[in-house]
C-alpha positions as CSV (number, residue, x, y, z in Angstrom):
1,M,-8.9,-21.9,-7.7
2,W,-11.0,-19.2,-9.2
3,D,-14.7,-19.8,-9.1
4,G,-15.6,-17.2,-11.7
5,T,-16.8,-14.7,-9.1
6,S,-15.0,-11.4,-8.8
7,H,-13.9,-10.4,-5.3
8,R,-12.8,-6.9,-4.2
9,A,-9.2,-6.6,-3.1
10,S,-6.7,-4.0,-1.9
11,L,-3.0,-3.7,-2.3
12,I,-1.2,-2.5,0.8
13,V,2.4,-1.4,0.2
14,M,4.7,-0.6,3.0
15,E,8.0,1.1,2.3
16,A,11.1,-0.1,4.2
17,G,10.8,1.1,7.8
18,A,7.2,2.2,7.5
19,A,4.8,1.6,10.4
20,W,1.6,-0.4,9.9
21,P,-1.3,2.0,9.3
22,V,-3.5,1.0,12.2
23,W,-6.6,2.5,10.6
24,V,-6.5,0.0,7.8
25,G,-7.9,-2.7,10.1
26,R,-10.6,-0.4,11.4
27,E,-11.8,1.1,8.1
28,R,-11.6,-1.8,5.6
29,S,-14.8,-3.7,5.0
30,G,-13.6,-7.3,4.9
31,N,-12.1,-7.2,1.4
32,D,-9.1,-9.4,0.6
33,A,-5.7,-7.7,0.6
34,A,-2.2,-8.3,-0.4
35,V,0.5,-6.8,1.8
36,I,3.8,-6.0,0.2
37,I,6.6,-4.9,2.6
38,Q,9.7,-3.5,1.1
39,Q,12.9,-5.0,2.4
40,R,15.7,-2.6,3.5
41,H,18.0,-3.8,0.7
42,E,15.3,-3.7,-2.0
43,S,15.3,-1.0,-4.6
44,A,12.2,0.9,-5.8
45,F,12.5,-1.1,-9.1
46,E,12.4,-4.4,-7.2
47,L,9.5,-3.3,-5.1
48,L,7.6,-2.3,-8.2
49,A,8.1,-5.7,-9.7
50,R,6.7,-7.4,-6.5
51,V,3.7,-5.0,-6.5
52,R,3.0,-5.9,-10.2
53,R,3.3,-9.7,-9.5
54,S,0.9,-9.4,-6.5
55,A,-1.6,-7.5,-8.6
56,Q,-1.3,-10.2,-11.3
57,Q,-1.8,-13.0,-8.8
58,L,-4.9,-11.3,-7.3
59,R,-6.4,-10.7,-10.8
60,A,-5.7,-14.3,-11.8
61,S,-7.6,-15.5,-8.7
62,G,-10.6,-13.4,-9.7
63,H,-10.0,-10.3,-7.6
64,T,-10.8,-6.7,-8.7
65,L,-8.3,-4.2,-7.4
66,D,-10.4,-1.3,-6.1
67,S,-8.0,0.3,-3.6
68,A,-4.4,0.7,-2.5
69,V,-2.6,2.0,0.5
70,L,1.0,3.3,0.4
71,S,2.4,3.4,3.9
72,A,5.3,5.8,3.5
73,S,8.5,5.6,5.5
74,R,10.0,8.7,7.0
75,S,13.4,7.6,5.7
76,V,12.4,7.1,2.0
77,P,13.1,10.1,-0.2
78,M,10.0,11.5,-2.1
79,D,11.5,10.9,-5.5
80,R,11.6,7.1,-4.9
81,R,8.0,7.2,-3.7
82,V,6.4,8.7,-6.8
83,G,7.0,5.7,-9.1
84,V,5.4,3.3,-6.6
85,A,2.4,5.6,-6.1
86,E,1.9,6.0,-9.9
87,E,2.1,2.3,-10.4
88,L,-0.5,1.7,-7.7
89,L,-2.9,4.1,-9.5
90,R,-2.3,2.3,-12.8
91,L,-3.2,-1.0,-11.1
92,I,-6.4,-0.2,-9.3
93,Q,-9.7,0.3,-11.1
94,S,-10.5,3.7,-12.5
95,D,-13.0,4.3,-9.7
96,G,-10.5,3.0,-7.0
97,V,-8.8,5.0,-4.3
98,L,-5.1,5.3,-3.4
99,T,-4.5,6.4,0.1
100,V,-1.1,7.5,1.2
101,T,-0.3,7.5,4.8
102,C,2.7,8.1,7.0
103,P,2.0,7.3,10.7
104,G,3.9,9.7,12.9
105,A,4.7,12.1,10.1
106,T,6.0,15.6,11.0
107,S,4.3,18.7,9.6
108,S,7.0,19.0,6.9
109,E,6.6,15.3,5.9
110,R,2.8,15.8,5.7
111,S,3.4,18.8,3.5
112,E,5.6,16.6,1.2
113,L,2.8,14.0,1.0
114,C,0.3,16.7,0.2
115,T,2.5,17.7,-2.7
116,L,2.7,14.1,-3.8
117,A,-1.1,13.8,-3.8
118,E,-1.4,17.0,-5.8
119,T,1.2,15.8,-8.3
120,L,-0.6,12.4,-8.7
121,S,-3.9,14.2,-9.2
122,H,-2.5,16.2,-12.0
123,R,-0.9,13.2,-13.7
124,F,-4.0,11.0,-13.2
125,P,-6.9,13.5,-13.4
126,S,-9.6,10.8,-12.8
127,A,-7.8,9.2,-9.9
128,K,-8.9,9.5,-6.3
129,V,-5.9,10.1,-4.1
130,G,-6.4,10.4,-0.4
131,L,-4.1,11.2,2.6
132,H,-4.5,9.7,6.0
133,F,-2.6,11.0,9.0
134,E,-3.1,9.3,12.3
135,P,-3.5,11.5,15.4
136,T,-2.1,8.7,17.6
137,P,1.4,7.2,17.6
138,P,1.8,4.4,15.1
139,V,2.0,0.8,16.2
140,P,5.2,-0.7,14.9
141,L,4.9,-3.9,12.8
142,R,7.6,-6.4,13.7
143,V,7.4,-9.9,12.4
144,E,10.5,-12.0,13.2
145,A,11.7,-14.3,10.4
146,E,11.2,-17.4,12.5
147,L,7.6,-16.5,13.2
148,A,6.6,-15.9,9.6
149,P,6.1,-19.7,8.8
150,Q,4.1,-20.2,12.0
151,L,1.8,-17.2,11.3
152,A,1.2,-18.5,7.7
153,N,0.2,-21.9,9.1
154,D,-2.1,-20.4,11.7
155,G,-4.4,-19.2,9.0
156,E,-5.1,-22.8,7.7
């Protein structure tokens, strides 16, 4: 139930097959977050719909979206990534920051992500778009389906 107080929140979107960006846990300052993980069979359109629903739910509960993280998968083509990144920029506050990351990215993948950031900066001139590349190998995120209900109950 919303108490009338606005709380800061982040959207963290992980493309299918993307690794968890370890730095998110180190650099975030205790804000709430919604994590949306694209399923392997899920289209970019379906992912966008889930991202929008999550943003609506956060706002309905009194949250202000001030940042977003897009964890890119090495297997997702750039043209499918652009729409998700643009939508994240539309959803966060005008002074918010979108950070695109791809743990374990090769130099050519980093170059592609730099091009994406440049493209987004031209399309959204007031937007803040950052890139984060980890110097260490990524930690894979694996949550087995049978563990998900248990993990959800542990937080209560």
